[in-house]
All heavy atoms as TSV, in Angstrom:
chain	resi	resn	atom	element	x	y	z
A	1	MET	N	N	94.541	-7.490	-9.969
A	1	MET	CA	C	93.196	-7.708	-9.451
A	1	MET	C	C	92.619	-8.977	-10.147
A	1	MET	O	O	92.787	-9.180	-11.307
A	1	MET	CB	C	92.332	-6.467	-9.677
A	1	MET	CG	C	90.955	-6.618	-9.070
A	1	MET	SD	S	90.202	-4.983	-9.059
A	1	MET	CE	C	88.668	-5.387	-8.384
A	2	THR	N	N	91.888	-9.668	-9.323
A	2	THR	CA	C	91.291	-10.969	-9.829
A	2	THR	C	C	89.876	-10.716	-10.400
A	2	THR	O	O	89.246	-9.746	-10.111
A	2	THR	CB	C	91.318	-11.961	-8.697
A	2	THR	OG1	O	90.851	-13.205	-9.216
A	2	THR	CG2	C	90.336	-11.571	-7.575
A	3	GLU	N	N	89.478	-11.616	-11.194
A	3	GLU	CA	C	88.099	-11.612	-11.832
A	3	GLU	C	C	87.101	-11.731	-10.668
A	3	GLU	O	O	87.335	-12.459	-9.707
A	3	GLU	CB	C	88.002	-12.794	-12.792
A	3	GLU	CG	C	86.672	-12.793	-13.535
A	3	GLU	CD	C	86.613	-13.880	-14.562
A	3	GLU	OE1	O	87.670	-14.476	-14.843
A	3	GLU	OE2	O	85.534	-14.074	-15.113
A	4	PRO	N	N	85.951	-11.015	-10.816
A	4	PRO	CA	C	84.927	-11.166	-9.842
A	4	PRO	C	C	84.413	-12.610	-9.742
A	4	PRO	O	O	84.370	-13.361	-10.685
A	4	PRO	CB	C	83.759	-10.309	-10.303
A	4	PRO	CG	C	84.346	-9.362	-11.305
A	4	PRO	CD	C	85.606	-10.076	-11.863
A	5	CYS	N	N	84.038	-13.012	-8.510
A	5	CYS	CA	C	83.626	-14.349	-8.229
A	5	CYS	C	C	82.459	-14.791	-9.042
A	5	CYS	O	O	82.338	-15.930	-9.550
A	5	CYS	CB	C	83.231	-14.507	-6.727
A	5	CYS	SG	S	84.599	-14.293	-5.606
A	6	ASP	N	N	81.458	-13.870	-9.277
A	6	ASP	CA	C	80.288	-14.287	-10.101
A	6	ASP	C	C	80.611	-14.652	-11.530
A	6	ASP	O	O	79.824	-15.283	-12.178
A	6	ASP	CB	C	79.216	-13.193	-10.007
A	6	ASP	CG	C	79.609	-11.864	-10.556
A	6	ASP	OD1	O	80.782	-11.640	-10.889
A	6	ASP	OD2	O	78.749	-10.970	-10.665
A	7	GLY	N	N	81.780	-14.285	-11.997
A	7	GLY	CA	C	82.189	-14.612	-13.345
A	7	GLY	C	C	82.874	-16.009	-13.391
A	7	GLY	O	O	82.959	-16.711	-14.452
A	8	VAL	N	N	83.343	-16.513	-12.264
A	8	VAL	CA	C	84.046	-17.686	-12.196
A	8	VAL	C	C	83.211	-18.846	-11.528
A	8	VAL	O	O	83.330	-20.029	-11.878
A	8	VAL	CB	C	85.416	-17.543	-11.449
A	8	VAL	CG1	C	86.140	-18.856	-11.224
A	8	VAL	CG2	C	86.238	-16.564	-12.153
A	9	GLU	N	N	82.400	-18.453	-10.649
A	9	GLU	CA	C	81.546	-19.465	-9.858
A	9	GLU	C	C	80.838	-20.454	-10.752
A	9	GLU	O	O	80.790	-21.708	-10.418
A	9	GLU	CB	C	80.604	-18.718	-8.964
A	9	GLU	CG	C	79.897	-19.692	-8.013
A	9	GLU	CD	C	78.968	-18.933	-7.023
A	9	GLU	OE1	O	78.805	-17.750	-7.121
A	9	GLU	OE2	O	78.398	-19.641	-6.245
A	10	PRO	N	N	80.227	-20.066	-11.913
A	10	PRO	CA	C	79.562	-21.082	-12.738
A	10	PRO	C	C	80.499	-22.167	-13.317
A	10	PRO	O	O	80.012	-23.149	-13.813
A	10	PRO	CB	C	78.913	-20.225	-13.806
A	10	PRO	CG	C	78.817	-18.824	-13.273
A	10	PRO	CD	C	80.008	-18.707	-12.385
A	11	LEU	N	N	81.737	-21.877	-13.182
A	11	LEU	CA	C	82.738	-22.729	-13.813
A	11	LEU	C	C	83.351	-23.783	-12.780
A	11	LEU	O	O	84.112	-24.711	-13.160
A	11	LEU	CB	C	83.917	-22.047	-14.428
A	11	LEU	CG	C	83.516	-20.978	-15.487
A	11	LEU	CD1	C	84.742	-20.180	-15.938
A	11	LEU	CD2	C	82.893	-21.666	-16.669
A	12	HIS	N	N	82.936	-23.618	-11.514
A	12	HIS	CA	C	83.554	-24.482	-10.477
A	12	HIS	C	C	83.353	-26.002	-10.749
A	12	HIS	O	O	84.254	-26.785	-10.690
A	12	HIS	CB	C	82.925	-24.157	-9.107
A	12	HIS	CG	C	83.432	-22.868	-8.553
A	12	HIS	ND1	N	82.882	-22.310	-7.372
A	12	HIS	CD2	C	84.341	-21.972	-9.017
A	12	HIS	CE1	C	83.520	-21.180	-7.131
A	12	HIS	NE2	N	84.402	-20.950	-8.070
A	13	SER	N	N	82.181	-26.400	-11.109
A	13	SER	CA	C	81.893	-27.811	-11.362
A	13	SER	C	C	82.635	-28.338	-12.617
A	13	SER	O	O	83.243	-29.379	-12.506
A	13	SER	CB	C	80.337	-28.131	-11.567
A	13	SER	OG	O	79.732	-27.957	-10.353
A	14	ALA	N	N	82.621	-27.564	-13.643
A	14	ALA	CA	C	83.360	-27.921	-14.803
A	14	ALA	C	C	84.917	-28.042	-14.569
A	14	ALA	O	O	85.608	-28.955	-15.070
A	14	ALA	CB	C	83.112	-27.011	-15.965
A	15	TRP	N	N	85.386	-27.148	-13.728
A	15	TRP	CA	C	86.804	-27.200	-13.346
A	15	TRP	C	C	87.140	-28.455	-12.537
A	15	TRP	O	O	88.108	-29.128	-12.891
A	15	TRP	CB	C	87.127	-25.952	-12.465
A	15	TRP	CG	C	88.525	-25.821	-12.034
A	15	TRP	CD1	C	89.487	-25.255	-12.828
A	15	TRP	CD2	C	89.108	-26.255	-10.842
A	15	TRP	NE1	N	90.745	-25.294	-12.053
A	15	TRP	CE2	C	90.495	-25.930	-10.854
A	15	TRP	CE3	C	88.584	-26.844	-9.667
A	15	TRP	CZ2	C	91.345	-26.216	-9.836
A	15	TRP	CZ3	C	89.394	-27.124	-8.627
A	15	TRP	CH2	C	90.824	-26.810	-8.724
A	16	LEU	N	N	86.213	-28.764	-11.581
A	16	LEU	CA	C	86.437	-30.054	-10.844
A	16	LEU	C	C	86.373	-31.320	-11.677
A	16	LEU	O	O	87.104	-32.212	-11.457
A	16	LEU	CB	C	85.351	-30.171	-9.786
A	16	LEU	CG	C	85.578	-29.390	-8.502
A	16	LEU	CD1	C	84.311	-29.419	-7.587
A	16	LEU	CD2	C	86.823	-29.766	-7.734
A	17	ASP	N	N	85.512	-31.216	-12.719
A	17	ASP	CA	C	85.393	-32.408	-13.609
A	17	ASP	C	C	86.331	-32.348	-14.771
A	17	ASP	O	O	86.334	-33.260	-15.590
A	17	ASP	CB	C	83.957	-32.353	-14.244
A	17	ASP	CG	C	82.857	-32.658	-13.196
A	17	ASP	OD1	O	83.178	-33.243	-12.110
A	17	ASP	OD2	O	81.716	-32.304	-13.440
A	18	ASP	N	N	87.288	-31.392	-14.769
A	18	ASP	CA	C	88.356	-31.270	-15.815
A	18	ASP	C	C	87.642	-31.177	-17.160
A	18	ASP	O	O	88.093	-31.763	-18.168
A	18	ASP	CB	C	89.322	-32.417	-15.735
A	18	ASP	CG	C	90.600	-32.094	-16.408
A	18	ASP	OD1	O	90.957	-30.955	-16.585
A	18	ASP	OD2	O	91.263	-33.066	-16.872
A	19	GLU	N	N	86.611	-30.369	-17.294
A	19	GLU	CA	C	85.870	-30.197	-18.575
A	19	GLU	C	C	86.159	-28.885	-19.233
A	19	GLU	O	O	85.613	-28.554	-20.258
A	19	GLU	CB	C	84.329	-30.275	-18.274
A	19	GLU	CG	C	83.920	-31.661	-17.766
A	19	GLU	CD	C	82.420	-31.708	-17.388
A	19	GLU	OE1	O	81.778	-30.592	-17.187
A	19	GLU	OE2	O	81.893	-32.795	-17.261
A	20	LEU	N	N	87.036	-28.132	-18.656
A	20	LEU	CA	C	87.357	-26.802	-19.305
A	20	LEU	C	C	88.478	-26.878	-20.221
A	20	LEU	O	O	89.365	-27.729	-20.042
A	20	LEU	CB	C	87.725	-25.771	-18.199
A	20	LEU	CG	C	86.596	-25.460	-17.190
A	20	LEU	CD1	C	87.130	-24.560	-16.064
A	20	LEU	CD2	C	85.384	-24.849	-17.812
A	21	ASP	N	N	88.490	-26.033	-21.239
A	21	ASP	CA	C	89.658	-25.900	-22.119
A	21	ASP	C	C	90.807	-25.321	-21.299
A	21	ASP	O	O	90.597	-24.856	-20.149
A	21	ASP	CB	C	89.359	-25.182	-23.376
A	21	ASP	CG	C	88.878	-23.722	-23.223
A	21	ASP	OD1	O	89.164	-23.209	-22.050
A	21	ASP	OD2	O	88.373	-23.170	-24.138
A	22	ALA	N	N	91.927	-25.200	-21.910
A	22	ALA	CA	C	93.102	-24.700	-21.240
A	22	ALA	C	C	92.845	-23.265	-20.748
A	22	ALA	O	O	93.328	-22.906	-19.629
A	22	ALA	CB	C	94.330	-24.734	-22.177
A	23	ALA	N	N	92.304	-22.414	-21.565
A	23	ALA	CA	C	92.072	-21.021	-21.177
A	23	ALA	C	C	91.111	-20.914	-20.031
A	23	ALA	O	O	91.350	-20.143	-19.024
A	23	ALA	CB	C	91.571	-20.244	-22.366
A	24	GLY	N	N	90.040	-21.776	-20.044
A	24	GLY	CA	C	89.060	-21.748	-18.953
A	24	GLY	C	C	89.657	-22.156	-17.697
A	24	GLY	O	O	89.459	-21.709	-16.561
A	25	ARG	N	N	90.439	-23.306	-17.770
A	25	ARG	CA	C	91.157	-23.872	-16.553
A	25	ARG	C	C	92.057	-22.794	-15.962
A	25	ARG	O	O	92.116	-22.640	-14.790
A	25	ARG	CB	C	91.843	-25.118	-16.929
A	25	ARG	CG	C	92.468	-25.837	-15.728
A	25	ARG	CD	C	92.412	-27.341	-15.896
A	25	ARG	NE	N	92.642	-27.892	-14.637
A	25	ARG	CZ	C	91.793	-28.291	-13.691
A	25	ARG	NH1	N	90.580	-28.096	-13.977
A	25	ARG	NH2	N	92.100	-28.840	-12.616
A	26	ALA	N	N	92.835	-22.178	-16.848
A	26	ALA	CA	C	93.793	-21.155	-16.358
A	26	ALA	C	C	93.048	-20.013	-15.647
A	26	ALA	O	O	93.511	-19.482	-14.612
A	26	ALA	CB	C	94.641	-20.635	-17.494
A	27	ARG	N	N	91.930	-19.590	-16.232
A	27	ARG	CA	C	91.131	-18.566	-15.657
A	27	ARG	C	C	90.660	-18.882	-14.175
A	27	ARG	O	O	90.786	-18.172	-13.306
A	27	ARG	CB	C	89.961	-18.341	-16.558
A	27	ARG	CG	C	88.960	-17.280	-16.136
A	27	ARG	CD	C	87.814	-17.170	-17.179
A	27	ARG	NE	N	86.656	-16.530	-16.695
A	27	ARG	CZ	C	85.448	-16.633	-17.111
A	27	ARG	NH1	N	85.258	-17.385	-18.181
A	27	ARG	NH2	N	84.461	-16.021	-16.553
A	28	VAL	N	N	90.190	-20.118	-14.051
A	28	VAL	CA	C	89.706	-20.564	-12.744
A	28	VAL	C	C	90.865	-20.778	-11.831
A	28	VAL	O	O	90.807	-20.396	-10.664
A	28	VAL	CB	C	88.796	-21.834	-12.825
A	28	VAL	CG1	C	88.398	-22.316	-11.468
A	28	VAL	CG2	C	87.591	-21.503	-13.686
A	29	ASP	N	N	91.976	-21.377	-12.296
A	29	ASP	CA	C	93.134	-21.585	-11.535
A	29	ASP	C	C	93.713	-20.230	-10.920
A	29	ASP	O	O	93.962	-20.127	-9.756
A	29	ASP	CB	C	94.289	-22.174	-12.303
A	29	ASP	CG	C	94.138	-23.659	-12.593
A	29	ASP	OD1	O	93.297	-24.281	-11.928
A	29	ASP	OD2	O	94.729	-24.109	-13.562
A	30	ASP	N	N	93.740	-19.230	-11.776
A	30	ASP	CA	C	94.171	-17.843	-11.393
A	30	ASP	C	C	93.284	-17.244	-10.264
A	30	ASP	O	O	93.750	-16.800	-9.320
A	30	ASP	CB	C	94.305	-16.945	-12.548
A	30	ASP	CG	C	94.766	-15.608	-12.135
A	30	ASP	OD1	O	95.879	-15.492	-11.605
A	30	ASP	OD2	O	94.023	-14.543	-12.318
A	31	HIS	N	N	91.996	-17.456	-10.444
A	31	HIS	CA	C	91.006	-16.906	-9.462
A	31	HIS	C	C	91.154	-17.656	-8.196
A	31	HIS	O	O	91.149	-16.976	-7.093
A	31	HIS	CB	C	89.554	-16.982	-10.062
A	31	HIS	CG	C	88.584	-16.364	-9.129
A	31	HIS	ND1	N	88.339	-14.996	-9.120
A	31	HIS	CD2	C	87.814	-16.866	-8.179
A	31	HIS	CE1	C	87.428	-14.746	-8.250
A	31	HIS	NE2	N	87.129	-15.865	-7.610
A	32	LEU	N	N	91.201	-18.983	-8.280
A	32	LEU	CA	C	91.269	-19.774	-6.938
A	32	LEU	C	C	92.511	-19.450	-6.201
A	32	LEU	O	O	92.595	-19.534	-5.009
A	32	LEU	CB	C	91.154	-21.261	-7.352
A	32	LEU	CG	C	89.759	-21.741	-7.868
A	32	LEU	CD1	C	89.839	-23.184	-8.187
A	32	LEU	CD2	C	88.699	-21.435	-6.795
A	33	ALA	N	N	93.567	-19.136	-6.950
A	33	ALA	CA	C	94.896	-18.806	-6.220
A	33	ALA	C	C	94.741	-17.543	-5.424
A	33	ALA	O	O	95.478	-17.360	-4.496
A	33	ALA	CB	C	95.999	-18.649	-7.277
A	34	ARG	N	N	93.777	-16.682	-5.711
A	34	ARG	CA	C	93.650	-15.377	-5.096
A	34	ARG	C	C	92.411	-15.269	-4.231
A	34	ARG	O	O	92.281	-14.319	-3.512
A	34	ARG	CB	C	93.689	-14.296	-6.129
A	34	ARG	CG	C	94.868	-14.307	-7.048
A	34	ARG	CD	C	94.617	-13.344	-8.267
A	34	ARG	NE	N	95.625	-13.612	-9.271
A	34	ARG	CZ	C	96.833	-12.981	-9.331
A	34	ARG	NH1	N	97.146	-12.117	-8.387
A	34	ARG	NH2	N	97.645	-13.283	-10.372
A	35	CYS	N	N	91.528	-16.251	-4.358
A	35	CYS	CA	C	90.183	-16.055	-3.677
A	35	CYS	C	C	89.802	-17.135	-2.724
A	35	CYS	O	O	89.517	-18.300	-3.096
A	35	CYS	CB	C	89.068	-15.893	-4.793
A	35	CYS	SG	S	87.383	-15.645	-4.055
A	36	GLU	N	N	89.943	-16.859	-1.448
A	36	GLU	CA	C	89.678	-17.863	-0.452
A	36	GLU	C	C	88.227	-18.305	-0.428
A	36	GLU	O	O	87.956	-19.474	-0.202
A	36	GLU	CB	C	90.051	-17.225	0.930
A	36	GLU	CG	C	89.957	-18.212	2.101
A	36	GLU	CD	C	90.386	-17.632	3.419
A	36	GLU	OE1	O	91.116	-16.659	3.431
A	36	GLU	OE2	O	89.924	-18.214	4.442
A	37	ALA	N	N	87.304	-17.338	-0.746
A	37	ALA	CA	C	85.889	-17.780	-0.719
A	37	ALA	C	C	85.545	-18.752	-1.798
A	37	ALA	O	O	84.852	-19.768	-1.604
A	37	ALA	CB	C	85.038	-16.567	-0.919
A	38	CYS	N	N	86.118	-18.705	-2.980
A	38	CYS	CA	C	85.961	-19.601	-4.096
A	38	CYS	C	C	86.718	-20.894	-3.817
A	38	CYS	O	O	86.139	-21.983	-4.109
A	38	CYS	CB	C	86.265	-19.008	-5.396
A	38	CYS	SG	S	85.040	-17.837	-6.051
A	39	ARG	N	N	87.862	-20.853	-3.132
A	39	ARG	CA	C	88.547	-22.065	-2.799
A	39	ARG	C	C	87.650	-22.816	-1.845
A	39	ARG	O	O	87.550	-24.103	-1.975
A	39	ARG	CB	C	89.870	-21.786	-2.219
A	39	ARG	CG	C	90.953	-21.430	-3.126
A	39	ARG	CD	C	92.406	-21.440	-2.605
A	39	ARG	NE	N	92.513	-20.650	-1.372
A	39	ARG	CZ	C	92.805	-19.385	-1.359
A	39	ARG	NH1	N	92.980	-18.744	-2.418
A	39	ARG	NH2	N	92.959	-18.744	-0.207
A	40	ALA	N	N	87.058	-22.169	-0.926
A	40	ALA	CA	C	86.176	-22.859	0.100
A	40	ALA	C	C	84.942	-23.443	-0.581
A	40	ALA	O	O	84.517	-24.533	-0.263
A	40	ALA	CB	C	85.726	-21.899	1.199
A	41	ALA	N	N	84.445	-22.709	-1.623
A	41	ALA	CA	C	83.223	-23.245	-2.294
A	41	ALA	C	C	83.596	-24.499	-3.154
A	41	ALA	O	O	82.841	-25.422	-3.082
A	41	ALA	CB	C	82.677	-22.123	-3.218
A	42	VAL	N	N	84.683	-24.471	-3.813
A	42	VAL	CA	C	85.164	-25.614	-4.551
A	42	VAL	C	C	85.449	-26.818	-3.622
A	42	VAL	O	O	85.074	-27.903	-3.905
A	42	VAL	CB	C	86.405	-25.255	-5.418
A	42	VAL	CG1	C	87.083	-26.507	-5.953
A	42	VAL	CG2	C	85.987	-24.295	-6.540
A	43	ASP	N	N	85.986	-26.484	-2.453
A	43	ASP	CA	C	86.297	-27.570	-1.534
A	43	ASP	C	C	84.915	-28.146	-0.984
A	43	ASP	O	O	84.814	-29.383	-0.880
A	43	ASP	CB	C	87.068	-27.013	-0.348
A	43	ASP	CG	C	87.503	-28.156	0.603
A	43	ASP	OD1	O	88.037	-29.156	0.113
A	43	ASP	OD2	O	87.220	-27.972	1.791
A	44	GLY	N	N	83.978	-27.321	-0.833
A	44	GLY	CA	C	82.636	-27.828	-0.458
A	44	GLY	C	C	82.012	-28.689	-1.509
A	44	GLY	O	O	81.407	-29.769	-1.218
A	45	LEU	N	N	82.125	-28.323	-2.756
A	45	LEU	CA	C	81.678	-29.133	-3.831
A	45	LEU	C	C	82.444	-30.497	-3.885
A	45	LEU	O	O	81.761	-31.503	-4.071
A	45	LEU	CB	C	81.888	-28.427	-5.174
A	45	LEU	CG	C	80.884	-27.358	-5.555
A	45	LEU	CD1	C	81.311	-26.630	-6.841
A	45	LEU	CD2	C	79.420	-27.864	-5.772
A	46	ARG	N	N	83.705	-30.422	-3.723
A	46	ARG	CA	C	84.516	-31.641	-3.742
A	46	ARG	C	C	84.070	-32.604	-2.584
A	46	ARG	O	O	83.951	-33.805	-2.817
A	46	ARG	CB	C	86.037	-31.179	-3.606
A	46	ARG	CG	C	86.908	-32.430	-3.708
A	46	ARG	CD	C	88.404	-31.930	-3.640
A	46	ARG	NE	N	88.854	-31.227	-4.821
A	46	ARG	CZ	C	89.307	-29.957	-4.802
A	46	ARG	NH1	N	89.443	-29.302	-3.709
A	46	ARG	NH2	N	89.612	-29.401	-5.917
A	47	ARG	N	N	83.901	-32.101	-1.409
A	47	ARG	CA	C	83.451	-32.905	-0.269
A	47	ARG	C	C	82.021	-33.477	-0.496
A	47	ARG	O	O	81.766	-34.581	-0.235
A	47	ARG	CB	C	83.517	-32.156	1.050
A	47	ARG	CG	C	84.922	-31.942	1.482
A	47	ARG	CD	C	84.971	-31.257	2.860
A	47	ARG	NE	N	84.903	-29.813	2.657
A	47	ARG	CZ	C	83.931	-29.034	3.177
A	47	ARG	NH1	N	83.057	-29.530	3.989
A	47	ARG	NH2	N	83.923	-27.730	2.904
A	48	ALA	N	N	81.150	-32.672	-1.062
A	48	ALA	CA	C	79.774	-33.153	-1.358
A	48	ALA	C	C	79.831	-34.271	-2.408
A	48	ALA	O	O	79.092	-35.214	-2.228
A	48	ALA	CB	C	78.893	-31.934	-1.882
A	49	ARG	N	N	80.589	-34.160	-3.439
A	49	ARG	CA	C	80.670	-35.155	-4.433
A	49	ARG	C	C	81.222	-36.470	-3.845
A	49	ARG	O	O	80.817	-37.523	-4.151
A	49	ARG	CB	C	81.558	-34.697	-5.633
A	49	ARG	CG	C	80.914	-33.695	-6.467
A	49	ARG	CD	C	81.879	-33.113	-7.503
A	49	ARG	NE	N	81.114	-32.099	-8.236
A	49	ARG	CZ	C	81.464	-31.832	-9.460
A	49	ARG	NH1	N	82.447	-32.465	-10.107
A	49	ARG	NH2	N	80.745	-30.935	-10.169
A	50	ALA	N	N	82.233	-36.347	-2.988
A	50	ALA	CA	C	82.787	-37.534	-2.330
A	50	ALA	C	C	81.769	-38.174	-1.445
A	50	ALA	O	O	81.704	-39.425	-1.430
A	50	ALA	CB	C	84.034	-37.113	-1.504
A	51	ALA	N	N	80.970	-37.412	-0.753
A	51	ALA	CA	C	80.002	-37.947	0.144
A	51	ALA	C	C	78.959	-38.705	-0.733
A	51	ALA	O	O	78.462	-39.860	-0.318
A	51	ALA	CB	C	79.296	-36.868	0.938
A	52	VAL	N	N	78.525	-38.178	-1.769
A	52	VAL	CA	C	77.486	-38.826	-2.653
A	52	VAL	C	C	78.117	-40.062	-3.228
A	52	VAL	O	O	77.448	-41.111	-3.235
A	52	VAL	CB	C	77.022	-37.924	-3.761
A	52	VAL	CG1	C	76.209	-38.643	-4.858
A	52	VAL	CG2	C	76.226	-36.748	-3.166
A	53	ARG	N	N	79.386	-40.028	-3.669
A	53	ARG	CA	C	79.992	-41.250	-4.243
A	53	ARG	C	C	80.117	-42.438	-3.216
A	53	ARG	O	O	80.054	-43.522	-3.506
A	53	ARG	CB	C	81.393	-40.915	-4.709
A	53	ARG	CG	C	81.499	-40.459	-6.179
A	53	ARG	CD	C	82.836	-40.482	-6.687
A	53	ARG	NE	N	83.795	-39.642	-5.911
A	53	ARG	CZ	C	83.980	-38.354	-6.099
A	53	ARG	NH1	N	83.314	-37.661	-7.125
A	53	ARG	NH2	N	84.818	-37.631	-5.428
A	54	ASN	N	N	80.206	-42.006	-1.913
A	54	ASN	CA	C	80.351	-43.031	-0.855
A	54	ASN	C	C	79.003	-43.516	-0.319
A	54	ASN	O	O	79.004	-44.410	0.591
A	54	ASN	CB	C	81.142	-42.397	0.298
A	54	ASN	CG	C	82.604	-42.216	-0.165
A	54	ASN	OD1	O	83.195	-43.108	-0.853
A	54	ASN	ND2	N	83.294	-41.243	0.374
A	55	LEU	N	N	77.934	-43.054	-0.860
A	55	LEU	CA	C	76.631	-43.556	-0.382
A	55	LEU	C	C	76.437	-45.006	-0.838
A	55	LEU	O	O	76.925	-45.338	-1.909
A	55	LEU	CB	C	75.486	-42.748	-0.984
A	55	LEU	CG	C	75.277	-41.272	-0.388
A	55	LEU	CD1	C	74.207	-40.553	-1.204
A	55	LEU	CD2	C	74.812	-41.410	1.069
A	56	PRO	N	N	75.756	-45.784	-0.046
A	56	PRO	CA	C	75.502	-47.174	-0.499
A	56	PRO	C	C	74.626	-47.167	-1.752
A	56	PRO	O	O	73.752	-46.361	-1.905
A	56	PRO	CB	C	74.772	-47.824	0.672
A	56	PRO	CG	C	74.264	-46.747	1.557
A	56	PRO	CD	C	75.132	-45.513	1.191
A	57	ARG	N	N	74.918	-48.113	-2.690
A	57	ARG	CA	C	74.146	-48.213	-3.872
A	57	ARG	C	C	72.899	-49.141	-3.597
A	57	ARG	O	O	73.048	-50.151	-2.898
A	57	ARG	CB	C	74.945	-48.823	-4.931
A	57	ARG	CG	C	76.046	-47.879	-5.364
A	57	ARG	CD	C	76.829	-48.409	-6.532
A	57	ARG	NE	N	77.920	-47.549	-6.844
A	57	ARG	CZ	C	78.064	-46.986	-8.005
A	57	ARG	NH1	N	77.239	-47.223	-9.003
A	57	ARG	NH2	N	79.130	-46.147	-8.213
A	58	ARG	N	N	71.807	-48.723	-4.035
A	58	ARG	CA	C	70.559	-49.484	-3.844
A	58	ARG	C	C	70.007	-49.836	-5.277
A	58	ARG	O	O	70.049	-49.027	-6.176
A	58	ARG	CB	C	69.562	-48.726	-3.091
A	58	ARG	CG	C	69.986	-48.449	-1.765
A	58	ARG	CD	C	68.927	-47.663	-0.958
A	58	ARG	NE	N	68.856	-48.086	0.405
A	58	ARG	CZ	C	67.984	-47.807	1.239
A	58	ARG	NH1	N	67.013	-46.984	0.869
A	58	ARG	NH2	N	67.981	-48.182	2.474
A	59	ARG	N	N	69.363	-50.958	-5.288
A	59	ARG	CA	C	68.695	-51.346	-6.477
A	59	ARG	C	C	67.285	-50.798	-6.391
A	59	ARG	O	O	66.706	-50.850	-5.334
A	59	ARG	CB	C	68.694	-52.824	-6.675
A	59	ARG	CG	C	69.961	-53.392	-6.975
A	59	ARG	CD	C	69.850	-54.909	-7.136
A	59	ARG	NE	N	71.188	-55.516	-7.499
A	59	ARG	CZ	C	71.558	-55.805	-8.664
A	59	ARG	NH1	N	70.793	-55.632	-9.772
A	59	ARG	NH2	N	72.724	-56.322	-8.830
A	60	PRO	N	N	66.721	-50.256	-7.468
A	60	PRO	CA	C	65.285	-49.883	-7.400
A	60	PRO	C	C	64.394	-51.015	-7.193
A	60	PRO	O	O	64.651	-52.119	-7.675
A	60	PRO	CB	C	65.071	-49.213	-8.775
A	60	PRO	CG	C	66.213	-49.596	-9.626
A	60	PRO	CD	C	67.289	-50.082	-8.793
A	61	SER	N	N	63.336	-50.810	-6.399
A	61	SER	CA	C	62.400	-51.878	-6.177
A	61	SER	C	C	61.506	-52.017	-7.354
A	61	SER	O	O	61.094	-51.019	-8.010
A	61	SER	CB	C	61.609	-51.610	-4.929
A	61	SER	OG	O	60.897	-50.398	-5.039
A	62	VAL	N	N	61.134	-53.164	-7.686
A	62	VAL	CA	C	60.228	-53.431	-8.824
A	62	VAL	C	C	58.886	-53.811	-8.288
A	62	VAL	O	O	58.747	-54.734	-7.422
A	62	VAL	CB	C	60.816	-54.659	-9.697
A	62	VAL	CG1	C	59.847	-54.894	-10.801
A	62	VAL	CG2	C	62.183	-54.351	-10.199
A	63	PRO	N	N	57.848	-53.099	-8.778
A	63	PRO	CA	C	56.542	-53.360	-8.220
A	63	PRO	C	C	56.068	-54.789	-8.609
A	63	PRO	O	O	56.456	-55.289	-9.674
A	63	PRO	CB	C	55.611	-52.386	-8.900
A	63	PRO	CG	C	56.460	-51.671	-9.807
A	63	PRO	CD	C	57.851	-52.019	-9.697
A	64	PRO	N	N	55.305	-55.460	-7.724
A	64	PRO	CA	C	54.866	-56.890	-8.061
A	64	PRO	C	C	53.971	-56.937	-9.284
A	64	PRO	O	O	53.365	-56.110	-9.744
A	64	PRO	CB	C	54.140	-57.344	-6.834
A	64	PRO	CG	C	53.980	-56.104	-5.909
A	64	PRO	CD	C	54.770	-55.069	-6.516
């Protein structure tokens, strides 16, 4: 049986950013291998990050 989603969900971003230690990464890897809902959530985060990275860069306007 896999760990409940609410125990792994807070780690999704850190997992994507490769910020987890080996044990944490293995924990999330194991959960994602068994949980379609969390795989979909991680995929959504991945797509959102890619969309933000692809936004045009703007310089802040400087008041006169």
